[in-house]
N, C-alpha and C positions, 0 to 999 in steps of 0.2 A: 693736484692737477696743475699742469702748466697752462699758459695762456691759450695756445692753439687747441689743446685738448679740451679745455674748458669751453671755448667758443664752439667747437664741434658738438660737444655734449648739449649746450644750450640750444643750438640750432635743431638738434634732434628732438629735444623736449618741446620746442616751439611747434615742430611738425606734428608731434603726437597730440599736443594740446589743440591745434587747429583741426586735426582729424576728429578728435573727440567732440569739438564744437559742431563740426559738420554732421556727425552722427546724431547729436542732440537736436539739431535743426530738422534733419530728416524725420526723426522720430516724432517731433512735435507736429510737423506737417502731416505725417501719416495719421496721428491721433486726431488731428483736426478734421481730416477728410476720410476717416476710417469707414464711416457708414457708406459714403459714396463708393469707395473702393470695393467694399463687400457687396453692395448692391449690383455693381457692374459685374463683379466676378460671379455672383449667383445667377445673373441673367444670361451669361454666356454658357451655353451648354457645350459639352464636348462634341466633336463631329460624329455623325452617325457612322456605324461601320459600313463599309462598302460591301454590297451584296455581289454574289457571283454573276447574277444576271444583269443585263443591260436595263437601265431604268426606262428605256423607250419601248420595251416589249409590250406592256399593256396599253399603249396608246391607241387611239382610234384614228384610222386612216381613211382617206376618201378613195374613190375608185381609181384614181391615177396613182396612188401610193404615197401621197403627201400627207403629213399629219394634219388633222382637222384643227382649226383654231377655235375650239370650243372650251367650255369651262372645265370639263373633265381633264383635258390635256394640259390646260394652263395650271390647274391645281397639281397635277402629276409633276409638271415641270418644277413648280415652286417647292414641292415637298420631297421629290426624289432625285432631282438633278444635283450632283455633288457640289457644284459651284453655288447653288441657291438654297440648298437644304439648311434650315436653321438660321437663315440670314435675317429674318424678320421675327419679331415677337410682339406680344400685346401686353402692355402695362395696365393691370386692372385698377391701379390707384388713379392714374391720370387719364385712363381710357384713350390711350394713344398707341398707334402702331410705331414700334421702335426698330430702327436699323441697327443690328447688333454687330455687324462687321462691314468691311469695305465691299463695295459692289465689284463684281468681276469686270475687269477692264477699267477700273477707277484710275483717274489720272493723278491722284494725290500721292505721287511717288516720294515727295519730300517729307511726308508725314510718317514719323517713326511708329506711332501708336494710334490706333483708331479708337475714338471714344464714342460709345453708344449715343445715338441721337434720334429725334423723331423722324419718321419717314416723310419725305417731301415729294412734291410733284417732279422735281428734278431727278430724284431717285427713281421714280416711276418711269421717267423718260429714258434714263440710263438702263434700267431693267428691260424696258421695251426694246431698246436697241440690241441688247444681249440676246433676248429671246428671239428676235428676228434673225440674228446671226446664227443661232443654233438650229434653225429650221422651221420657224413659224412666221413666214413672210406676211401673212394676212391677219395676225392676232390684233384684236382691238384693245384699246387702252382700258376700257371699262371691264372687259373680260379679264385682262391681266390684273387690274386692281381688285376685282372680286377674288381672284386666286391669292393675291397678296394678303387680303383681309382674312381669308380662311386659313392660310398657312400661318399667319400671325396668331390666330386664335388657337391653333394647335400648340403654339409655344408661349402660352400666357403665364404670367407671374404677377405677384403683387410687390411693388417696390416700397421701400420704407420712406417716410417723409424726410 
């Protein structure tokens, strides 16, 4: 091998060695956090298939024709609305309501990946704004939180420590 050819070959070997080192680091990081990755993957359920009928059909309406802001309609919204279905879950180990995906209209545009976290008051406020925007102008926060709790109980699981 001549000098230039040898230098090119050494540079190529350095590239492959550094690539192997990166793969080893990623594998070690995955092994260290494997339980967390599996727990998050198990908690995320695939989206429910879309039905042919509109999810608003079984709602209860008042005499004017507006949807009533009652618990039945709030639960129907949390469980059947495509944007909200499967969004919350209940962790049986920690006894917490968990937010499993970004809320509709979430402003975290710079975040590439959403990580599951406990449901907060701010999440309830953002959810309340969304529910008002889709047609429930008089929905109370406690009614909506009741629906969130019951929808979370429909999607419960036990996380590993």
